[in-house]
C-alpha positions, 0 to 999 in steps of 0.5 A: 241481454233482454230478449223478446220471445215469440210464443208462436215461434217457440212452439215450433221447438215443441215436438212431443205431446205432454212434454212441457218446455221451460222458455222463461222464468219470472221470480220463482215461476217457470213459463212453459210451453206444451202441445197436448192431445188426449189426456195426461192423468188425474192429479193435483199439486198439493203446494202450488197453483197452476195456470193454463193459457190456451194459445191454439185449440181447445182444452177441457180441464176436468175436476172432481164432481163431474165439473169441467172448465172449457178453455178456448184460444186466448182463455186461461184459468188457474187451478188452485193448489190441492185441486184434483184435475185432468186436462183433456184435448180432443185435438192438438192444443198449444198451451202456456203453463205458469208454475212454481219451479218446484211443481212436478209435472203430474204431482204425486202421480207418475205415468209413462208421460210424466216429465221431470223438471230437468227434462223440461229445462232441456 
């Protein structure tokens, strides 16, 4: 059965910041929801692009060279593969991520907040 998923309702099941949850898959891309606050870590994904879409709040994505992209509600951006970046949210922000199924949460950087793909599928 093909069913509709409401992003706003699905966010109610996301409890912890920086803990993405897979809610769907399109070909070899996962659709993930996350609530974020603060920052996660500077990292990159060598082989995959990553899409951030802000549903609620404001997200700043920092890039090398003191460059930032500000995303407000309704905005999205694609971080190209191999690009060092650091997502930051001063207040709680709700985001949708679209990432290849092989994309590791924080690339080759491992922190106490890093989540495995398996934990994102639960």
